[in-house]
N, C-alpha and C positions, 0 to 999 in steps of 0.2 A: 170700056177695057169691058171684054165679057169675061166671064170665071172661066173661059177654057181658054184665053190664052197663056203665052207661054211664059214662065215668074222666073227668076232663077236665084235660088236660096243658098248662099254661103256659109259654112259654120262648119262647127264637130260636131256627131251624132248624138254623142251623150251628154249633149250640153241643155241645161235645163230650159232655159229660155229659145232656142233653135228648136226641140221638141215644144217646148208652145206654140210657134210661128208654125212648123209644119202641122201640126193637129186644126191650130185655127185656120190655115188654107184649105185644108182635106176637107173640113168641116164648112166650106163655104162654095165646095167643089172646083176647086182652083189647079189648074195642074203646073205643078212646080217644079221642077227640076233640080237637084239635089246635086252640092260640090262643097266635099268634103275635105277642109284645109288640111287634116292628116294623113291622109291618103291621097291624097292629089298636086298637095302644096296651094301655092295662088302665083299665079301667071301676073306676070310683070304688068302687061297692058291694064289686068283688069283692077290693082293696084292702084297703079296709076291714073285711071279712070275714075274710083270712089276717090282717091285724094282730092281731085278736081271735082269733083260734083259732093263731097262734106267738109273735105278740108281731114288734117293727122287729125286736132283735136279731139272730133269725134268718131274719126276711128279706131283712135288708140286706147287702148281699155286700159286703163293708170287704176282700174280698183279691181282686178284680177291677181289670181295665186299666182299666173307666169310672170306678170309686171312685179310683182313685190315679191316675185325669187330670184331678179336679176341684180343684178350687182348697182350698188352707190353711182358707181362712174356710168356705169349704159345708159339708169334712168337718169341722169343729170344730162347724157349726152344728149339729151331727145328735144332736140329745142326749135327742129321747123321740120317740114312736111320730108323731106331728103335725109334728115338723121331716123324721125318715127318710122318711114318707109323701112329705114334697113332693119329696124329692130323689126316692125313687124313683120320681114320678108324671113328673116332669122328662126324667128320665133312665132308663126302662124297664130297659137292663140293669144297673142297681144291684140289681135284684131277682136274689137266689141262684134258680137251676133246678135242676131243674125246678120247680115250684109244684102240683102233683098234689091235684085234688078229687077223691077216691074215693064211690062210689055211695051208699054214706052220710051225706058230705056230711063228713068228715073231710079234714082239709088236711095234705099233710106235703110240706116241702121238700126238695131235693136227692135223691140216689139212692143207696141202696146196695136190694141184692137182697135182703136181708135183710126190710127194713121195707118194701118192696115186697110182696113175698110174704107178710107178716103181712097186711097191707093186704089183700092179693086175698081173706084168706080172711076177715077183718071180716064 
């Protein structure tokens, strides 16, 4: 994949991990389209595709403040992809960030220089 190929990065602009990912990609000369969960929401088709590719246990951030702020019943009710999807749709901040759709259609969650470098070369 060339550095000029289109990459879509989904997240929240003030998230430190999203900032690192965007800065790293910019440093590589990658063309990135940013989708802000807070302003634009999470389209159903996107979340369904992410769940298919990476699974709900990877996509759902159970370590963040938003998750910790949910009531015990809501947390306990997340037992499969459907229940996780409902929580992520209602509370987009429970989605681990960033979610990246690479030019070849693959999806990754989170940021590491090694994984991003590998994805850019694919």
